[in-house]
N, C-alpha and C positions, 0 to 999 in steps of 0.2 A: 238597633239598624243596621240589617243584613245590607254593608255591601254589594254594588254589585258585582264585583270581582267572585263574591262567593257565594251569590246566586246559584251558581250548579253544585252537583254533587261531584267530588275529585275521590282520590284515591286515598286511602285510609291506611295506616300504619300502625301496626300495634304499641301498647304500652313494653314498657320494663318487664322481664320477667324472669333474670336471670343475672346474675353475675358473668361481665365479661369482661376483655381483657385485650384493647386497642391501642394504636399508636397516640392516637388524637382527638379525645372525646370535646363534641361543640354543644355548647347548649344556648338552643335558639335555634326553630327551624324557620326562619323568615330569609331574605333574598344573600344577606353577608353572611349566615349559618352553613345556610345547603351553599352557596356559594366554594365559601373556603371548605365545605366537605368535601365537595364534587374537585377541585383543583389538587387536592392534597389526596387526592385518590388517584390521581392521574400521576400523579408522581411518585405512586408506589404503594401509601400508606394506607393502612386500616383505620378507618375513621368510623365516630360514632355518634350522632347527632339526638340528641333529645331535645324535643318539644313539651310544651307546660300543657298546648291545647293543641291547635290543630295546624298541621305544616304550612305556611306562606296564613296564617288566621289574625295573625298579628297586627303591625300596623304595617305588614308590604300589601296581608288583603286591605287594606284602608289606605291603601294609597292613591294619587289620581293618574302614578307611572308618567312620567313624564322621565323620560329619557335624553338628559341635558349638562352638559358639563355648562353651563351656564348657572355660577350662583346666585343663591338670594341675594346678594351685596353686590352692585354691581362693581363689574372691574373697574371702574376708576377708584369706588371707595375702598376695596378689597384691597387694590394697591396702597393706598394711603394707613390700612389697618396693619399690613403684613409685609408690605415691602411689595418692588413691582417683580421679583424675582419670584416672590416665592407664589405671587398672587396667581402669574404665569401657569405655574407649573402645577398650581391647584385644579384649575383648567384644565391643563393635558391629561390630571390625572382620572379628571371626567371624561377625556375622547379618548382615554388608551381602555377605559369599564365601557363605552360604546361601542368600541370597535371588539371590546371580547364579546360582549353579548350576541351580535351579530355572531363573528365567530363560532362562538359554540353552539348557537340556533344553526346554524350554515353547518358545523360537524354533526351534530347529532339528531340533524334533521327534525327538530320541534316545532311544533306547530303549538304557534301563542300571538297572533296575529301582527307579528313583529313588520311596522314600516316604518321607513323613514321621512320627514316631512321638515316644516322650516319650523323656526322660534322666533318669534315676536314679541320685541321687550319694549313697551311703549307707554304713554302716556296714559294716564286715572281718568276715567269716560270722564268724571265731574274738573277734571282740571282746566280751568280757562287760562292762566298766565303762558308765557311764552318760555316753555322748555326744551327747542330744538338746537340750541346749542350743547345743553347736556345730552342729548343722544347723538349730534352730530359727533361730539370727542369721546363717545363709547365705543362707537361703530371708528374712530380712527385707532384707539387706543387697542383696539381688538385685533383691527386688517394689521393694523405695528408688529403686532406678536404672531400674528400669520392665523389668526384664526378666522375663519369666513365669515361675512359678516357687508353689512351697507347699511345704512340712514334711508331709512324711507318717510317723506312728510304723512304720509296717511298709510297706516298698516291695515290689513284688510278688517273687517268686523267691526271695531273701533272708530276708524275713520281719523287716526290719532298720529304724531308725530313717534316715531320709535325707530329701534334697528334692528332686520332680520337677520338671524342668525342659520346657516346652512344644516344640512346635515344633520341635524336631532331626530329621534327617532321616540315610535314608543310601541306596545306592546299588552298582551295581557298577562299582567304579573303575577296571578296565579297559576295559572297555565304554565309561563314561563319555571316556576321555581317549583312545580310539583312534579315536572316532566323532568329536573336534574333529582330531585329525589330519588326518583325512581331507579336513576340511574345512579346512585351512591348507596344504595340497599341492597347491593348483592353481593356475590365475592368474600366474607368474610368484614364488608363493611355493614352498617347498621343505623336505620331510624326510626323514632322512636315518638309515637307521638301521647298524648294525656300522660304525661310520664314529668313532675313535677321533683327537680332537686331541689334535696333536702339538708344537703353538709357539705363541702368538697372538703377533701383531703389530703393532704398535703408529704405524708412521710409514711408511705407510698402515697402520686399522686392518684388520684382516683374523685367520682363523684357517688353519692348514696342515691338511691329514687328509689321508691317504692321495697325500701329494706335489702335491696340490691346495690350492690357493688358493682363500677364500673374502673376499670384501673386503665390509668395511660399514661403516656410519657408527659405532655403539653393536657393544658385546659384553652380552649378559647371563650370568652363571654360574647356572646351578640345580640344578647338578649332587649337590644331599644337600649333601656337606660340598665346600666350592669348589675348580676347581681356579687356581693362582696365578695365568693370564689374564696380565695385561700389566703386574702389580703388580710390585714387586721383592719378592727372595726374604725377608727382612728383614719387608716392611710383611705378603705374603702369609702370612708364618709366624706372627706379631705378633697378624695376624686368628684364623689356624686354631687357636690355643691359645685361645682366646675362646670357642670349641663343644665340644662334649663330647659323642661318638656312644656311644650306648647299645644294648646287639644286645635284642633283646626278642623275644617265642615267641609262638607262636597255633596254634591247633588247631580243627578244625573237627568238629562230631558231631550227629549226628542225634538226637532227643529225643521227648516225646511233647507234643503240639500243649495240650494241660492242665496243662502245666507253668508255663510265662513268656508273656506279649502279649509280639508287637511291638515291642521297645524296646530303648533302649541303655543297660547300666549301666557303673558303675565306682566303687569303694571306695576306703577310706582305709588300707591296707594301703602298704606301706614293702618293695618297691614296689608301686604299686596294679594292682588285676585287674581287665581290664576286662571285658565280655560285649556280643556282639549276638546279636537274636534272630530270625529271619525263618524265616515259616511260608509256607507252599507246602498244596498239595492233603491229603497225608494226615498229613503229619508238620510238624515244624521242627525247625531247624536252628542250633545254637546256637554260636559263634565266641569262641571265647576267650581273653584272650590275657594279659603279662604277666610277670612274674618277667626286669624286666630290670636288668642288668648292664653293669658301661662293657666297651667291645667290645673282645675279649681278653684280659681277665684275667679270666680262670676258667681251671682245669685238665682238668675235664671236660663239657665244651658241652651233652654227652646229661643233664647232671642236670639245667638249671633247667627242661627239655622232659617230662623223671620228674615233678620237682614239680608243674607244670601239668597235666597227666593227673590227677595224685589232685587235685588243688583240683577238676578240673572232675568228676570221680565224684564229689566230696564234695556239687558242689551242684548239678549237674545228675541222679543218679538213677538210674542205669545205661544213661548213655546210648554209642550205638556212632560210636567214634571214625571220622573217615572221611578226614582228612587231618593232615598236619603240617606248621608251617615256619617260617621266625622272619627277621626282618628288624632295623632299624636305624632309630633317630630319635636326631636332634638337639639336646641342650639347650645353654641359654643362662645366665649366670648372674643374671640377673635373670626368665628365666622367658619371654624376649619376644625375636622371632626378629629377625631383621637382614634386613632388604628395601630395599633404593634404591642409590643411587649409591655406590663404593667408590672410583673412581678415573674421569679421565678417558675418558669415551664406554665406562665399563664399571659395569656392574650385576651385585647378586649379588642373593640369595633362601635364606635356610637357617636352621638354630635352630628346625624345627617343633614340633618336641618328640611330644608326641600329638595333635594338631593338625594333622597336612600335609592335611588335608584343604582345610580352612578357609585356613591361613595359606599354605598351596600355591596356591590359588586366589585369596587377597588379593593375593600377591604379582603375580601376571598383572594384575591392575589397575593397581595402584601403581606399576610399573615403566614400563606404558603411559602413565600420565598425566605421570611424568617423563620419558621420550621423549619423549611430543607436547607437554610447556609447560607442563603443568597440576599445580595443587600438591595432592596428595591429603591429604586430613586425621590421616594418619597419617602423614606423611613422618619427622616429628623422629624421631614414640616407637618407628618399630620404622626409624630412620638407622644400618646399620650403622657407622657412625665417632659414634656417640654418645658423649658420657663416660662413664664406670662407674656405675652407683647407687652412692651412699656402702654402703648396707645389701646391696650384691651383693658387694661387694669380699673379703669371706671367702669364697662361694663359688669366684669366681675363684681366689682362692693355693690354697685347697683341693681344687680338680678338676686343678692343675697341679703340683700335687705328683705328681702320678703318674707324669708323663712322668722326670724324673729318676731318678724311685725304680726305675721300668721298664727304662730306659735302663741302670742301672749293674748292676741286679739280675738282667737276661741276662747279664749279663759277668763279674760276679764268683761266684757262685755255681756251684757244681759240680754240673752238676745229671747222671743217667744218661741217653745217648740210647741209641737201637738201630739194629740194624743193616741193610741190605738183605734182609736173609733177613729179620726179625721181619713185613717190612708183606707184608700180603694185597690180593689186587686190590680197589682204591678206599677204599685207606687211604692215610691221610699221616701223615707224625713226621717230628719233627728226629733225625737220626742222627750219627752217625759215619761218616765216609769218603774213605779217602784221608788221614786226619789231620785232616782241619777238620769243622767243623758243616756239616751241608745238611738243608736241606728237602724231602722227597723223598717220592713218591708214586708209586705203582701203580698205574696204569690198568688198566681190566678185562681187556685184555689181557697184562695179568702183566708191560707194559715197566713202568721204571723212570725217572721224571720227577726231577731232581737240578733243583733252584735256590737263590740265597744267601738265607738267612733273615733278610736285616737287611732291612727295610721303607724302599725306594728314597725314602720323605718326609721322617726325620731320623734314620734309622738304628736303630731299636726292634727286638729282635728278632721275630719272628711266632711266632703260636702256630697249631697245627692243629685247626680246626672241626669236628667232626664231622659233627656236625648240615645243616652247607650246603657242607659239605666247599671249605674256604679255608681259608686262613693270612691272618688275622686279627693285625692290628698293634697293643697293648695301648695304645702312646702316646695316639694320636690317632683311632686307628678305620682306619685305612687296609683293606680286604678286597683279596686277592689269588685267582685262580682257581689250581687244582692247580699248573697249567702257568708261575704266576708272573706273568701279563698280570693288570692292573687291573678290577678288580670296581666301589669304591668308592672315595674317596679322603679323604682330601688329597692320599694317592698321586698322580701322574701319570704315574711309567715303571712297567712291568715287575720284577719279583724278577729279578737277572742266573742267567742258567743257568750251572749248573754240567757240563764235562763230564769227570764222575770215572770213569763206571759202566765202562769196562776196566778201571781201572786202582787201583777199588775191588774189585771184584771177585777177585782175586785176592791183598787186601789183607783179608779180612772176618775169620779163622779170626785172624791178628793183633790186629787190630783189637779182637777181643772178647779180650784177653789179654795188650793193651799199653793201661794207662790212659796211660801215662804219656808217650804220642803226641799224645794231646792237647793243644794250645797254652796256653800259658799266658796268663792276662788279660791282652791288650794286645801280643802279640807276632806 
């Protein structure tokens, strides 16, 4: 499903076609990667951005584009997790990011629909208990730390108690990032699309793309879920185990202008729901999101979207739903992002959770400061190699229990597999073919595409995502296109093609009546 932000045609950048030498190479063309490139170029460095798909075509283009310093964890809870000074510093980083976005738009005269709005953190619509004291305390803690907020007995649209935060913002994320990319792509700096990094070298520092080498002094990995880069497989795997990808869902609907003011909303539900209201000439439009779950860990990917539609119809009073899409957010154990130096000449930015616009922006500023020898006030706070905070240790253990569970579950439980004849055009599923498990997709022309169902990251079995038409890994959140090519990591290699179409076609009747052909676990 195409997000609303990607419905229009935008600038196209060429693929890598020759060897190059620059000061810094940035892998990933979302808001973090492009902001980093823009900030580095302002400091006089030559940069090169390499994007596997389209600029802002990944999670930046699948966001709902709330520009807010208010984190997923309420300030009171964040303080209990990381301490008051760290929690407040995290919100200050978000404030600085909002100011930087606004300043950049003003300086570069970028047209992207930027607008200052208020944000409302409120009780969930179906909450019937009295939680006014919680919101009063949240407002008090915020104002005590000089954030502009006030308690409300009845926030707009929901008529529930909550906190109103002033000076939040919204914009069109693709128009913003595309504009920055065009500013980067000149005067000895480059932006490349449809260019997948196949290897990183460290002596000298370089990345390999399409058989070409791009040499640089430093590498920035800004790929949502980080690639391995120059790190050892063990070090990269341990780091990736500290981040947890979640799928999230969104829809856009036309509503009455009288229903709600232009604003941002998010509630206390688990997982929480979020709403953005955009006013136009005759109507308003609501972008509603939520129903998050660990990527790949749901049997029916259409269920969260159906639930989100029911929620939207409940709160928006006869909305006309126009678009639907899904995306992914990456959580960390302590609720703070990982931004900074991960190894010699290598930097990373990930773990933005629901604050991708602000954390992605501050990542660009922080990495620029690190590369140019300046010290960011948030360097130690967001350090990718920071020691685990004791109160976050349980989250680390709980989240990573999923990996061995799903790795073993998919191999030991006897599952019911379909046959090739069961797949209609546009459908994918795990099927039996020539006596083996296969991830199969039938394209719109009726051709059957078959690949290995084992994720190339650490071997977990992928599941078909009906909403996005992707193969999703339930262990660490990798996502693959129907033909097996990587859409998002941590996997870096495509699913292995399996050429069994001719042999399997003659065996379909036997496969349907011969379950003993299914190999035993471990064989």
